[in-house]
PyMOL CGO cylinders between C-alpha atoms (Angstrom):
from pymol import cmd
from pymol.cgo import CYLINDER

trace = [
    CYLINDER, -0.07, -0.20, -0.07, 1.14, 3.63, -0.54, 0.3, 1, 1, 1, 1, 1, 1,
    CYLINDER, 1.14, 3.63, -0.54, 2.05, 6.30, 1.91, 0.3, 1, 1, 1, 1, 1, 1,
    CYLINDER, 2.05, 6.30, 1.91, 0.75, 9.97, 0.76, 0.3, 1, 1, 1, 1, 1, 1,
    CYLINDER, 0.75, 9.97, 0.76, 1.52, 13.00, 2.38, 0.3, 1, 1, 1, 1, 1, 1,
    CYLINDER, 1.52, 13.00, 2.38, -0.92, 15.46, 2.20, 0.3, 1, 1, 1, 1, 1, 1,
    CYLINDER, -0.92, 15.46, 2.20, -0.58, 19.15, 3.06, 0.3, 1, 1, 1, 1, 1, 1,
    CYLINDER, -0.58, 19.15, 3.06, -4.02, 21.16, 4.17, 0.3, 1, 1, 1, 1, 1, 1,
    CYLINDER, -4.02, 21.16, 4.17, -4.69, 24.50, 5.28, 0.3, 1, 1, 1, 1, 1, 1,
    CYLINDER, -4.69, 24.50, 5.28, -4.70, 24.41, 9.20, 0.3, 1, 1, 1, 1, 1, 1,
    CYLINDER, -4.70, 24.41, 9.20, -8.32, 26.78, 8.87, 0.3, 1, 1, 1, 1, 1, 1,
    CYLINDER, -8.32, 26.78, 8.87, -9.71, 23.55, 7.24, 0.3, 1, 1, 1, 1, 1, 1,
    CYLINDER, -9.71, 23.55, 7.24, -10.34, 21.39, 10.37, 0.3, 1, 1, 1, 1, 1, 1,
    CYLINDER, -10.34, 21.39, 10.37, -10.34, 18.02, 9.39, 0.3, 1, 1, 1, 1, 1, 1,
    CYLINDER, -10.34, 18.02, 9.39, -8.78, 15.23, 11.25, 0.3, 1, 1, 1, 1, 1, 1,
    CYLINDER, -8.78, 15.23, 11.25, -6.81, 12.74, 9.57, 0.3, 1, 1, 1, 1, 1, 1,
    CYLINDER, -6.81, 12.74, 9.57, -9.98, 9.96, 9.98, 0.3, 1, 1, 1, 1, 1, 1,
    CYLINDER, -9.98, 9.96, 9.98, -12.03, 12.41, 8.27, 0.3, 1, 1, 1, 1, 1, 1,
    CYLINDER, -12.03, 12.41, 8.27, -9.48, 12.90, 5.30, 0.3, 1, 1, 1, 1, 1, 1,
    CYLINDER, -9.48, 12.90, 5.30, -9.03, 8.69, 5.50, 0.3, 1, 1, 1, 1, 1, 1,
    CYLINDER, -9.03, 8.69, 5.50, -13.11, 8.45, 5.55, 0.3, 1, 1, 1, 1, 1, 1,
    CYLINDER, -13.11, 8.45, 5.55, -13.83, 10.97, 2.98, 0.3, 1, 1, 1, 1, 1, 1,
    CYLINDER, -13.83, 10.97, 2.98, -11.52, 10.16, 0.19, 0.3, 1, 1, 1, 1, 1, 1,
    CYLINDER, -11.52, 10.16, 0.19, -12.56, 6.29, 0.50, 0.3, 1, 1, 1, 1, 1, 1,
    CYLINDER, -12.56, 6.29, 0.50, -15.57, 7.26, -0.06, 0.3, 1, 1, 1, 1, 1, 1,
    CYLINDER, -15.57, 7.26, -0.06, -15.22, 9.54, -2.91, 0.3, 1, 1, 1, 1, 1, 1,
    CYLINDER, -15.22, 9.54, -2.91, -12.87, 6.81, -4.33, 0.3, 1, 1, 1, 1, 1, 1,
    CYLINDER, -12.87, 6.81, -4.33, -15.93, 4.09, -4.27, 0.3, 1, 1, 1, 1, 1, 1,
    CYLINDER, -15.93, 4.09, -4.27, -18.58, 6.56, -5.67, 0.3, 1, 1, 1, 1, 1, 1,
    CYLINDER, -18.58, 6.56, -5.67, -15.88, 6.81, -8.98, 0.3, 1, 1, 1, 1, 1, 1,
    CYLINDER, -15.88, 6.81, -8.98, -15.45, 3.22, -8.96, 0.3, 1, 1, 1, 1, 1, 1,
    CYLINDER, -15.45, 3.22, -8.96, -11.74, 3.38, -8.26, 0.3, 1, 1, 1, 1, 1, 1,
    CYLINDER, -11.74, 3.38, -8.26, -12.39, 1.03, -5.36, 0.3, 1, 1, 1, 1, 1, 1,
    CYLINDER, -12.39, 1.03, -5.36, -14.55, -1.59, -4.78, 0.3, 1, 1, 1, 1, 1, 1,
    CYLINDER, -14.55, -1.59, -4.78, -17.24, -1.41, -1.43, 0.3, 1, 1, 1, 1, 1, 1,
    CYLINDER, -17.24, -1.41, -1.43, -14.97, -4.08, 0.09, 0.3, 1, 1, 1, 1, 1, 1,
    CYLINDER, -14.97, -4.08, 0.09, -11.65, -1.99, -0.68, 0.3, 1, 1, 1, 1, 1, 1,
    CYLINDER, -11.65, -1.99, -0.68, -13.05, 1.42, 0.35, 0.3, 1, 1, 1, 1, 1, 1,
    CYLINDER, -13.05, 1.42, 0.35, -13.76, -0.53, 3.28, 0.3, 1, 1, 1, 1, 1, 1,
    CYLINDER, -13.76, -0.53, 3.28, -10.14, -1.75, 4.47, 0.3, 1, 1, 1, 1, 1, 1,
    CYLINDER, -10.14, -1.75, 4.47, -8.87, 1.66, 3.33, 0.3, 1, 1, 1, 1, 1, 1,
    CYLINDER, -8.87, 1.66, 3.33, -10.74, 3.73, 5.49, 0.3, 1, 1, 1, 1, 1, 1,
    CYLINDER, -10.74, 3.73, 5.49, -10.43, 0.97, 8.39, 0.3, 1, 1, 1, 1, 1, 1,
    CYLINDER, -10.43, 0.97, 8.39, -13.94, -0.10, 8.69, 0.3, 1, 1, 1, 1, 1, 1,
    CYLINDER, -13.94, -0.10, 8.69, -16.37, -3.39, 7.80, 0.3, 1, 1, 1, 1, 1, 1,
    CYLINDER, -16.37, -3.39, 7.80, -18.10, -2.79, 4.53, 0.3, 1, 1, 1, 1, 1, 1,
    CYLINDER, -18.10, -2.79, 4.53, -21.45, -2.55, 6.84, 0.3, 1, 1, 1, 1, 1, 1,
    CYLINDER, -21.45, -2.55, 6.84, -19.84, 0.32, 8.79, 0.3, 1, 1, 1, 1, 1, 1,
    CYLINDER, -19.84, 0.32, 8.79, -18.61, 1.75, 5.23, 0.3, 1, 1, 1, 1, 1, 1,
    CYLINDER, -18.61, 1.75, 5.23, -21.77, 1.50, 3.53, 0.3, 1, 1, 1, 1, 1, 1,
    CYLINDER, -21.77, 1.50, 3.53, -23.98, 3.26, 5.82, 0.3, 1, 1, 1, 1, 1, 1,
    CYLINDER, -23.98, 3.26, 5.82, -21.50, 5.79, 6.29, 0.3, 1, 1, 1, 1, 1, 1,
    CYLINDER, -21.50, 5.79, 6.29, -21.36, 6.37, 2.63, 0.3, 1, 1, 1, 1, 1, 1,
    CYLINDER, -21.36, 6.37, 2.63, -24.67, 8.46, 3.43, 0.3, 1, 1, 1, 1, 1, 1,
    CYLINDER, -24.67, 8.46, 3.43, -22.29, 11.14, 5.25, 0.3, 1, 1, 1, 1, 1, 1,
    CYLINDER, -22.29, 11.14, 5.25, -20.93, 11.94, 2.18, 0.3, 1, 1, 1, 1, 1, 1,
    CYLINDER, -20.93, 11.94, 2.18, -23.87, 11.86, 0.10, 0.3, 1, 1, 1, 1, 1, 1,
    CYLINDER, -23.87, 11.86, 0.10, -22.57, 8.75, -1.70, 0.3, 1, 1, 1, 1, 1, 1,
    CYLINDER, -22.57, 8.75, -1.70, -25.21, 6.06, -3.03, 0.3, 1, 1, 1, 1, 1, 1,
    CYLINDER, -25.21, 6.06, -3.03, -24.07, 2.32, -1.82, 0.3, 1, 1, 1, 1, 1, 1,
    CYLINDER, -24.07, 2.32, -1.82, -25.68, 1.65, -5.53, 0.3, 1, 1, 1, 1, 1, 1,
    CYLINDER, -25.68, 1.65, -5.53, -22.80, 2.93, -7.35, 0.3, 1, 1, 1, 1, 1, 1,
    CYLINDER, -22.80, 2.93, -7.35, -24.08, 2.17, -10.78, 0.3, 1, 1, 1, 1, 1, 1,
    CYLINDER, -24.08, 2.17, -10.78, -23.49, 4.13, -14.07, 0.3, 1, 1, 1, 1, 1, 1,
    CYLINDER, -23.49, 4.13, -14.07, -26.47, 5.13, -15.50, 0.3, 1, 1, 1, 1, 1, 1,
    CYLINDER, -26.47, 5.13, -15.50, -25.30, 4.56, -19.06, 0.3, 1, 1, 1, 1, 1, 1,
    CYLINDER, -25.30, 4.56, -19.06, -24.91, 0.53, -18.10, 0.3, 1, 1, 1, 1, 1, 1,
    CYLINDER, -24.91, 0.53, -18.10, -28.62, 1.12, -16.29, 0.3, 1, 1, 1, 1, 1, 1,
    CYLINDER, -28.62, 1.12, -16.29, -29.53, 1.78, -19.40, 0.3, 1, 1, 1, 1, 1, 1,
    CYLINDER, -29.53, 1.78, -19.40, -28.49, -1.15, -20.85, 0.3, 1, 1, 1, 1, 1, 1,
    CYLINDER, -28.49, -1.15, -20.85, -29.31, -3.51, -18.79, 0.3, 1, 1, 1, 1, 1, 1,
    CYLINDER, -29.31, -3.51, -18.79, -32.58, -2.30, -19.11, 0.3, 1, 1, 1, 1, 1, 1,
    CYLINDER, -32.58, -2.30, -19.11, -32.82, -2.16, -22.88, 0.3, 1, 1, 1, 1, 1, 1,
    CYLINDER, -32.82, -2.16, -22.88, -31.90, -5.96, -22.53, 0.3, 1, 1, 1, 1, 1, 1,
    CYLINDER, -31.90, -5.96, -22.53, -34.01, -7.24, -20.08, 0.3, 1, 1, 1, 1, 1, 1,
]
cmd.load_cgo(trace, "trace")
């Protein structure tokens, strides 16, 4: 696993934990990580991470609309 150092402004009141949770949720949202991978990055169980996604306005059902349209046509 890579280690990343990020410099954020002092006035941005974020803890390391909050930053990791935000990053994991956004990487999941973009499809860069699976639910399990994002949960592992966040140091949480899949269930706990899934429950947390709502706090970051990220849907648990991360399914691209283009694929959804295709699936509906093929049904």
